N, C-alpha and C positions, 0 to 999 in steps of 0.2 A: 607369444613371446613377450617378456617384460619390456616396458618402455622406460626411457630415462627422461629427465627434465630436458635434456638437449633435444630429444625426439619431439617433445611437446612444443618447444620453442620453434624448432625448424618447421613443424607442421603449421604452426600459427602464422609464420612468415609466408608460407605458401598460400594459406587461405587469404591473408591480407593482400598479396599480389594479385590473386585471381578475383576476389570478391570485394575488396576494399574493407575499410574499417567497419562499415555497417554489417558486413557479412562475417566479421570475425567474432565468433561466439565459442564458448567452451564446448557446446554440443557439436559445432561444426569441426572444431579441432579434433575432438574425440572420434567423430565419424571418419575423418581422414586417417586416423591412426588405427581404426578398427577396434576401438575399445568403448566402454561406456563412459559417459561424462563424469560420474563420480570417481572414476579411476584417476582423473587428472588431479584431483585434490591431494593425491600423494606427492605431487610435484609442484603445484602452485596453490597459493592460498585462496585466490579469487581472480576475477577477470582483471582487476587493476594490477595485481601482481604479475599476471601474464603479460599485460601491456608493458610493464616496466622491463620485463625480461626481453620482450620483442624489441623494445627501444634499444636495449643494450646490443642485441644481435644485429640490428640494422646498422649500427655505427661501429660494429666490432672489427670490420675488415680494414682497419687503418694500417697502411704500410708501416713496417718497423722504422723505416727511414724518416717518417714524419712524427714519430712519438716524442722526440726530443731534438733540439737543435744540433746540427753538425758543429764540430769545432770551428769557432770563429764566425758562425752564422748569427747575424743579429736576431734577437728574439722576436722582433716584429715581423721579419721576413719569414721566420719559421711559423709564426702564428698565422700569417696570411696563407701560406701553403697548406697548413693543417685545416684552415677554414675551407679552402677549395675542395680538399678531399672530403670533408664532412658534408658539404653541400652535394657533392657527387653521389655519396652514399645515400643521402636522403632521396635524391631524385631517382635512384635506382629502384625504389619501392613505392608502390601505390599507397596514398594516404599516409605516408610515413610521418609527415609533419604532425598530424593530429595524434599520432601515437607517441612521438618523442616529446612534444610540448607538454609540460607539466609532469613528466615522469620523474620518479625519484631514483636516486642512485641505488643500485643493488650492491651487495657485498662484493660481487665479482668486479664491479667497476671502480672500486675504491683505490686499488693500486695505481690505475691510470690517472685518476683525479689527483692523487697525492703527487705523482710524478709531474704532472702539468703545473700544479700550483707551486711545486718546488722550483720549477724553471722560472716562473714569473717572480717569485719572491727573490730568487737568486739574482734576477735582473734589476731588482730595486723596488718592487712593489711590496706593500704590506699584505699580509695574508688575506684580510677581509677585502682589501682593494683588489687583489688578484681574483677573488671570487666574483666581485662586481664586474671586472673587465671580462672575464670568461662568460658570465651569464648575459652581459650586454651584447657581446659578440655572438653568442649562441642565439639570442633573440633575433638579431639581424639575419643570421643564416636561416633560421626557421621561417622568418617572414618572407625572405626572398625565395626560398624553396617553395613555400606555399603559393606565392604569386606565380612562380614558374609552372608549377603543376596545374594550377587553375587555368593558366594560359594554354597549356597543352590540351586540356580537356574542353576548351571553348571551341564551339563549331567555327569552321572557317567562314569568315564574313568578308564582304567587299569593303574596301576602304570607304570612309564617309565621302559622299559626293558633295556637290554644291560648289559654289564659288568661294575659294579660300583667299581671294585677293585682299579681303579686309583683315586677314589674320596672317600676316607675313611671318611673324615669329613662330606661330604654331606650325605653319607649313615648313619652315626651316628646321624646326625641332623634329618634326616627323621624319624628315629626310636624314637627319644626322644622329638621332638619339640612339640608334642601335637596338639590339634585342636584349633578351634576358641576361645573357652572359656579360654584356657591356654594363648593364645596370648593376649587376653584382660586383664587378670589378671596381666600378666607380665608388660604390659604398664602402667596399673593403679598403680601398686606398685611403678614403677619408678616415676610417677607423684606425688603421694601423699607422697612418701618418700622425694622428693625434697621440697614439701610444708612444710612438718614437719620440715625439717632441717632449712628452712628459718625462720619459726615462732619461733622455739626454740632458734636459734641464736639471733633473734630480742628480745626475752624475756630476754635472758641473758644480752644483751646490755642495755636494759631498767633497769634491776635490778642493774647493775654496776653503771649506771648513777645516780640512785636514792639513792645509798648507801653513 
């Protein structure tokens, strides 16, 4: 039975989830599909192209409700919720961060990128500035997801022993710092708070200039 590019990408994601990035090879994907490895070259140029397609697939299941702000929804609140969704999609797949980091947009992803940039430009950012905002936020999400995945893979260990009396701030921090989700929300709040301040300041300047 002939296979499609979609079949190839689906099989690659399955291999990734089961064997990790180290086990994701063209030969392994071909074996899962029951075809010879050269057959895949009808659908992907090379492994890097396959990884770009897998990166697209990992992040493809974004709910339609988060693809653009709702009427009246501040752009920074929309961006925050979209970031939570993106992180959750990354955490749903093994080694996803290593696949997504450094990937290049495929043709299929361009409409979504155009739409997102359009929202940010409409909110008051310059096009290049909007790219920098998105890539900076993307880097934060990737880094946080990588730390979270690494923490999940770390063997359970006992808390450090010893007398903590000499380190009261460290002890208090350990009790109140929270976990991976709290860390992510703290960083996200700092990021979107800065974006909000920038956009509101720019809007005030525009209003003054137009008065």
